[in-house]
GUTI-594506 format. One record per residue (C-alpha): residue number from 1; residue in three letters; x, y, z. Coordinates in Angstrom, 3 decimals. Last residue first. Layout:
% residues N
[NUM; 'ala'; [X; Y; Z]] ...
% end
This chain:
% residues 279
[279; 'leu'; [-17.031; -8.282; 4.156]] [278; 'ile'; [-16.997; -6.449; 0.835]] [277; 'val'; [-14.039; -4.075; 0.559]] [276; 'arg'; [-14.706; -1.029; -1.592]] [275; 'his'; [-12.274; -0.361; -4.411]] [274; 'glu'; [-10.094; 2.718; -4.408]] [273; 'pro'; [-11.177; 5.073; -7.219]] [272; 'gln'; [-8.791; 4.477; -10.137]] [271; 'gly'; [-6.256; 7.213; -10.817]] [270; 'val'; [-6.221; 9.811; -13.559]] [269; 'ala'; [-2.907; 10.786; -15.157]] [268; 'ala'; [-1.689; 14.279; -16.077]] [267; 'thr'; [-0.115; 14.473; -12.623]] [266; 'gln'; [-0.142; 16.812; -9.649]] [265; 'ala'; [2.271; 15.831; -6.919]] [264; 'phe'; [1.781; 15.066; -3.235]] [263; 'tyr'; [3.946; 14.370; -0.232]] [262; 'thr'; [3.874; 12.819; 3.241]] [261; 'gln'; [6.841; 13.541; 5.484]] [260; 'gly'; [9.152; 10.773; 6.658]] [259; 'glu'; [12.389; 12.442; 5.562]] [258; 'val'; [12.087; 16.155; 4.816]] [257; 'thr'; [13.158; 17.159; 8.328]] [256; 'gly'; [16.644; 15.664; 7.993]] [255; 'asp'; [18.258; 12.559; 9.446]] [254; 'leu'; [17.800; 8.982; 8.209]] [253; 'gly'; [17.593; 5.488; 9.735]] [252; 'glu'; [13.764; 5.357; 9.614]] [251; 'ala'; [12.472; 8.692; 8.227]] [250; 'ala'; [10.028; 6.953; 5.912]] [249; 'thr'; [7.968; 8.243; 3.001]] [248; 'thr'; [4.304; 8.329; 1.968]] [247; 'ala'; [3.241; 9.419; -1.486]] [246; 'phe'; [0.156; 11.210; -2.842]] [245; 'leu'; [-0.478; 11.432; -6.565]] [244; 'thr'; [-3.163; 13.969; -7.393]] [243; 'gly'; [-5.191; 13.385; -10.571]] [242; 'leu'; [-8.076; 11.602; -8.875]] [241; 'asp'; [-10.338; 14.486; -10.001]] [240; 'ala'; [-11.447; 15.538; -6.505]] [239; 'gly'; [-8.156; 14.517; -4.948]] [238; 'gly'; [-6.634; 11.066; -4.761]] [237; 'phe'; [-4.169; 8.624; -6.305]] [236; 'ala'; [-2.017; 6.625; -3.927]] [235; 'pro'; [1.761; 6.063; -3.719]] [234; 'cys'; [3.841; 3.953; -1.316]] [233; 'ser'; [7.302; 3.926; 0.359]] [232; 'val'; [9.482; 6.817; -0.743]] [231; 'gln'; [12.730; 6.510; 1.202]] [230; 'his'; [14.882; 9.337; -0.087]] [229; 'ala'; [12.662; 12.342; 0.673]] [228; 'thr'; [12.817; 15.268; -1.723]] [227; 'phe'; [10.612; 13.491; -4.244]] [226; 'gly'; [10.963; 12.951; -7.983]] [225; 'ile'; [8.175; 11.848; -10.295]] [224; 'glu'; [9.325; 9.312; -12.870]] [223; 'glu'; [8.549; 8.471; -16.488]] [222; 'val'; [7.604; 5.661; -18.912]] [221; 'phe'; [9.472; 2.499; -17.944]] [220; 'ser'; [8.359; -0.618; -19.865]] [219; 'gly'; [6.352; -3.300; -18.025]] [218; 'asn'; [3.897; -4.090; -20.850]] [217; 'pro'; [1.109; -2.214; -18.996]] [216; 'ala'; [3.289; 0.960; -19.020]] [215; 'tyr'; [5.476; 1.716; -16.023]] [214; 'arg'; [5.560; 4.911; -13.913]] [213; 'ala'; [8.321; 5.456; -11.335]] [212; 'val'; [7.814; 7.078; -7.899]] [211; 'arg'; [11.024; 8.670; -6.743]] [210; 'asn'; [13.701; 9.555; -4.221]] [209; 'ala'; [15.680; 6.373; -4.997]] [208; 'gly'; [16.062; 4.798; -1.535]] [207; 'trp'; [12.829; 2.870; -1.705]] [206; 'gln'; [11.197; 2.942; -5.090]] [205; 'ala'; [7.505; 3.875; -5.122]] [204; 'asn'; [5.844; 2.217; -8.114]] [203; 'trp'; [3.206; 3.719; -10.407]] [202; 'leu'; [1.690; 1.037; -12.654]] [201; 'his'; [-0.052; 2.166; -15.847]] [200; 'gly'; [-3.446; 0.539; -16.512]] [199; 'asp'; [-5.105; 3.579; -18.073]] [198; 'ala'; [-7.214; 4.233; -14.939]] [197; 'asp'; [-4.063; 4.398; -12.795]] [196; 'ile'; [-2.352; 1.524; -10.988]] [195; 'val'; [-0.875; 1.807; -7.496]] [194; 'ala'; [2.438; 0.630; -6.029]] [193; 'gly'; [4.305; 0.167; -2.736]] [192; 'asp'; [8.008; -0.636; -2.668]] [191; 'pro'; [10.234; -1.795; -5.532]] [190; 'asn'; [13.944; -1.509; -4.679]] [189; 'leu'; [16.074; -0.312; -7.560]] [188; 'gly'; [19.621; -1.521; -8.304]] [187; 'glu'; [19.256; -0.544; -11.946]] [186; 'gln'; [20.022; -4.105; -13.182]] [185; 'ser'; [17.707; -5.466; -10.447]] [184; 'leu'; [14.589; -3.590; -11.520]] [183; 'asp'; [13.004; -6.485; -13.441]] [182; 'ala'; [9.420; -5.593; -14.355]] [181; 'phe'; [6.342; -7.730; -14.948]] [180; 'leu'; [7.771; -11.223; -14.348]] [179; 'thr'; [5.243; -14.034; -14.209]] [178; 'pro'; [2.991; -15.391; -11.457]] [177; 'thr'; [1.679; -18.915; -11.927]] [176; 'gly'; [-1.928; -19.631; -12.818]] [175; 'asp'; [-5.306; -18.160; -11.837]] [174; 'pro'; [-5.002; -15.967; -8.789]] [173; 'trp'; [-8.412; -15.336; -7.091]] [172; 'gly'; [-10.525; -12.345; -8.132]] [171; 'asp'; [-13.885; -14.127; -8.418]] [170; 'ala'; [-13.841; -14.259; -12.239]] [169; 'asp'; [-10.254; -15.549; -12.236]] [168; 'leu'; [-7.117; -13.469; -11.816]] [167; 'ala'; [-3.922; -13.461; -13.912]] [166; 'val'; [-0.616; -12.918; -12.147]] [165; 'gln'; [2.014; -10.150; -12.253]] [164; 'gln'; [5.397; -9.907; -10.552]] [163; 'ile'; [7.582; -6.889; -9.704]] [162; 'ser'; [11.336; -7.311; -9.312]] [161; 'arg'; [14.107; -6.242; -6.977]] [160; 'thr'; [14.163; -9.717; -5.334]] [159; 'ala'; [14.311; -8.276; -1.796]] [158; 'thr'; [11.335; -6.019; -2.561]] [157; 'asp'; [9.090; -9.054; -2.958]] [156; 'ala'; [6.620; -7.613; -5.328]] [155; 'phe'; [2.959; -7.685; -6.265]] [154; 'tyr'; [0.676; -7.227; -9.238]] [153; 'ala'; [-2.824; -8.536; -9.881]] [152; 'thr'; [-4.418; -8.966; -13.279]] [151; 'arg'; [-7.941; -9.499; -14.600]] [150; 'gly'; [-9.738; -6.740; -12.639]] [149; 'asp'; [-10.292; -4.611; -15.764]] [148; 'pro'; [-8.586; -1.633; -14.130]] [147; 'ser'; [-5.435; -3.633; -13.356]] [146; 'phe'; [-4.727; -4.360; -9.699]] [145; 'cys'; [-2.263; -3.407; -6.966]] [144; 'ile'; [0.013; -5.000; -4.344]] [143; 'ala'; [3.428; -3.343; -4.680]] [142; 'asn'; [4.998; -4.893; -1.534]] [141; 'ser'; [5.801; -7.938; 0.586]] [140; 'ile'; [9.351; -7.924; 2.027]] [139; 'thr'; [10.863; -11.438; 2.486]] [138; 'ile'; [8.394; -13.671; 0.718]] [137; 'gly'; [8.467; -17.450; 1.257]] [136; 'ser'; [4.683; -17.683; 0.999]] [135; 'tyr'; [2.040; -16.864; -1.639]] [134; 'leu'; [-1.764; -16.978; -1.715]] [133; 'arg'; [-2.694; -17.533; 1.931]] [132; 'arg'; [-6.476; -17.434; 2.297]] [131; 'leu'; [-8.499; -15.347; 4.717]] [130; 'glu'; [-12.263; -15.995; 4.370]] [129; 'gly'; [-15.029; -13.663; 5.465]] [128; 'arg'; [-16.178; -12.439; 2.074]] [127; 'tyr'; [-12.649; -12.245; 0.713]] [126; 'tyr'; [-9.435; -11.729; 2.631]] [125; 'arg'; [-6.456; -12.388; 0.307]] [124; 'tyr'; [-3.024; -13.255; 1.684]] [123; 'ile'; [0.602; -12.560; 0.776]] [122; 'ser'; [3.394; -14.167; 2.841]] [121; 'gly'; [6.471; -13.140; 4.808]] [120; 'lys'; [9.212; -15.119; 6.589]] [119; 'gly'; [11.327; -15.706; 3.514]] [118; 'gln'; [14.373; -13.869; 4.784]] [117; 'glu'; [13.906; -11.967; 8.039]] [116; 'ala'; [12.958; -8.380; 7.203]] [115; 'asn'; [13.614; -7.246; 10.748]] [114; 'phe'; [9.936; -7.050; 11.730]] [113; 'gly'; [9.432; -10.044; 9.452]] [112; 'met'; [7.077; -9.672; 6.556]] [111; 'thr'; [3.351; -9.790; 5.804]] [110; 'gly'; [1.269; -8.931; 2.746]] [109; 'ile'; [-2.409; -8.061; 2.576]] [108; 'trp'; [-4.928; -8.388; -0.221]] [107; 'phe'; [-8.526; -7.228; 0.473]] [106; 'gly'; [-11.336; -8.623; -1.652]] [105; 'gly'; [-14.118; -6.450; -3.060]] [104; 'lys'; [-14.046; -7.780; -6.638]] [103; 'pro'; [-11.909; -4.851; -7.901]] [102; 'asp'; [-9.113; -5.584; -5.343]] [101; 'ala'; [-8.500; -3.821; -2.041]] [100; 'arg'; [-4.903; -2.956; -1.120]] [99; 'gly'; [-2.037; -4.082; 1.169]] [98; 'asp'; [1.613; -3.557; 2.083]] [97; 'asn'; [2.998; -4.537; 5.501]] [96; 'ser'; [1.528; -6.796; 8.189]] [95; 'arg'; [3.799; -8.010; 11.003]] [94; 'thr'; [6.085; -11.016; 11.528]] [93; 'val'; [8.445; -12.416; 14.196]] [92; 'pro'; [5.764; -12.831; 16.876]] [91; 'asp'; [4.189; -15.699; 14.832]] [90; 'asp'; [0.957; -17.037; 16.412]] [89; 'ala'; [-1.068; -14.025; 15.322]] [88; 'glu'; [-0.124; -14.711; 11.706]] [87; 'leu'; [-3.172; -12.611; 10.719]] [86; 'asp'; [-6.130; -13.517; 12.956]] [85; 'cys'; [-9.660; -12.704; 11.816]] [84; 'leu'; [-12.366; -10.035; 11.688]] [83; 'lys'; [-11.787; -8.209; 15.004]] [82; 'thr'; [-14.151; -5.332; 15.623]] [81; 'gln'; [-12.672; -1.994; 16.764]] [80; 'ala'; [-14.749; 0.998; 17.838]] [79; 'glu'; [-13.176; 4.413; 17.251]] [78; 'thr'; [-16.714; 5.944; 17.245]] [77; 'asp'; [-16.474; 8.059; 14.106]] [76; 'leu'; [-13.613; 6.368; 12.267]] [75; 'asn'; [-15.039; 2.889; 12.944]] [74; 'phe'; [-12.307; 0.269; 12.592]] [73; 'leu'; [-12.894; -3.261; 11.339]] [72; 'phe'; [-10.105; -5.684; 12.116]] [71; 'leu'; [-7.525; -7.880; 10.433]] [70; 'arg'; [-5.099; -9.418; 12.893]] [69; 'ser'; [-1.650; -9.982; 14.345]] [68; 'ala'; [0.716; -7.215; 13.197]] [67; 'ser'; [-2.120; -5.048; 12.025]] [66; 'ala'; [-4.303; -4.874; 8.925]] [65; 'ile'; [-7.172; -2.382; 8.903]] [64; 'ile'; [-10.616; -2.674; 7.319]] [63; 'leu'; [-12.086; 0.833; 7.387]] [62; 'glu'; [-15.498; 2.038; 8.500]] [61; 'ser'; [-17.245; 5.432; 8.505]] [60; 'lys'; [-18.123; 5.966; 4.868]] [59; 'ser'; [-18.273; 2.198; 4.302]] [58; 'val'; [-15.837; -0.675; 3.847]] [57; 'trp'; [-12.655; 1.210; 2.939]] [56; 'gly'; [-9.354; -0.588; 2.703]] [55; 'ala'; [-6.402; -0.319; 5.039]] [54; 'ala'; [-2.666; -0.959; 5.453]] [53; 'ser'; [0.132; -0.825; 8.026]] [52; 'val'; [-0.768; -1.131; 11.679]] [51; 'cys'; [1.838; -1.984; 14.347]] [50; 'glu'; [0.424; -2.804; 17.764]] [49; 'asp'; [-1.679; -1.307; 20.511]] [48; 'phe'; [-3.212; 1.365; 18.290]] [47; 'glu'; [-2.978; 5.138; 17.994]] [46; 'trp'; [-5.366; 7.294; 15.970]] [45; 'ser'; [-4.346; 10.458; 14.146]] [44; 'gly'; [-5.535; 13.851; 12.897]] [43; 'ala'; [-4.039; 16.843; 11.121]] [42; 'lys'; [-6.289; 19.756; 10.073]] [41; 'gly'; [-5.868; 21.310; 6.642]] [40; 'asn'; [-9.395; 20.487; 5.535]] [39; 'glu'; [-8.811; 16.907; 6.551]] [38; 'arg'; [-5.391; 15.356; 7.206]] [37; 'thr'; [-5.068; 11.730; 8.257]] [36; 'met'; [-2.975; 9.294; 10.257]] [35; 'leu'; [-3.311; 5.730; 11.489]] [34; 'gln'; [-0.665; 5.107; 14.125]] [33; 'lys'; [1.436; 2.245; 15.535]] [32; 'ser'; [4.589; 4.397; 15.658]] [31; 'leu'; [6.397; 1.662; 13.690]] [30; 'ile'; [3.764; 1.520; 10.978]] [29; 'asp'; [3.171; 5.225; 10.460]] [28; 'phe'; [0.018; 4.818; 8.481]] [27; 'trp'; [-2.078; 6.626; 5.842]] [26; 'phe'; [-5.503; 8.196; 5.344]] [25; 'leu'; [-6.490; 10.732; 2.698]] [24; 'gln'; [-9.973; 12.213; 2.610]] [23; 'gln'; [-12.668; 12.587; -0.050]] [22; 'arg'; [-15.064; 10.968; 2.442]] [21; 'glu'; [-16.789; 8.749; -0.097]] [20; 'pro'; [-13.708; 8.085; -2.198]] [19; 'his'; [-11.403; 7.348; 0.752]] [18; 'trp'; [-7.871; 8.026; -0.571]] [17; 'leu'; [-5.668; 5.401; 1.059]] [16; 'pro'; [-1.958; 5.780; 1.778]] [15; 'gly'; [-0.459; 2.481; 3.058]] [14; 'glu'; [2.940; 3.416; 4.488]] [13; 'gly'; [5.022; 5.899; 6.458]] [12; 'leu'; [7.826; 4.272; 8.465]] [11; 'val'; [9.245; 6.645; 11.114]] [10; 'cys'; [6.655; 9.172; 9.950]] [9; 'arg'; [7.648; 12.812; 10.161]] [8; 'arg'; [4.670; 15.122; 10.411]] [7; 'glu'; [4.833; 17.766; 7.658]] [6; 'asp'; [1.734; 16.699; 5.795]] [5; 'phe'; [1.026; 17.404; 2.130]] [4; 'val'; [4.553; 18.525; 1.192]] [3; 'asn'; [5.002; 19.255; -2.493]] [2; 'ser'; [6.279; 17.277; -5.435]] [1; 'met'; [7.374; 18.508; -8.884]] 
% end
């Protein structure tokens, strides 16, 4: 059973992040160019000059944020921005999309075309000052998340209706060729953002299906949590005990007040604390 956490309608809600030091949820409305939050029942937001989509926490006051053309450090207290590096700044067709910090302190970020142009996206890792392209030819980058032991990364190209997995080396870089984790094509499901709980189960938001689905480490379906909104885009575990599953949604192309709101559901699972990004 899901409940409304924040009633504001995001055109394209994405990238929920539970900051473990602040005990506070942040998320994005990509197309409205906003970082959003709610603290002690009070709604807050920051507006930027281009689309923003994903973040990791660096300190209590600083986030690393991915935008359409760069990665930058953002101070929540002073609102100061410090550019870290370009992100496809020379390609006006693309923007950032899904992203998450890995257990080694790296930050993975995917890109895609503004209009989901085929094969225009990539997935990158920013680690200790270096941005490296890991995968190219991706249409809609999504589902970036990591096993609790730090040995496996997961990601999806939503257009393929499948989730991939790849082994990681001791420094958190991919080691070998990605393999299939879950094939959702037979069910016509569209894998969007994902997060992994402390037991290694992957929770995947499925665009257009009103749900977040839980998969065991072997890729088998376990259960689902239903949401009123159709276009569920990304989950995140938070709350004092990390047992609350938050989920962003998107109102883009839909009518109705429930679309685009941010939701939460209590679960019997326990999430992983979001990893700190090491610059």
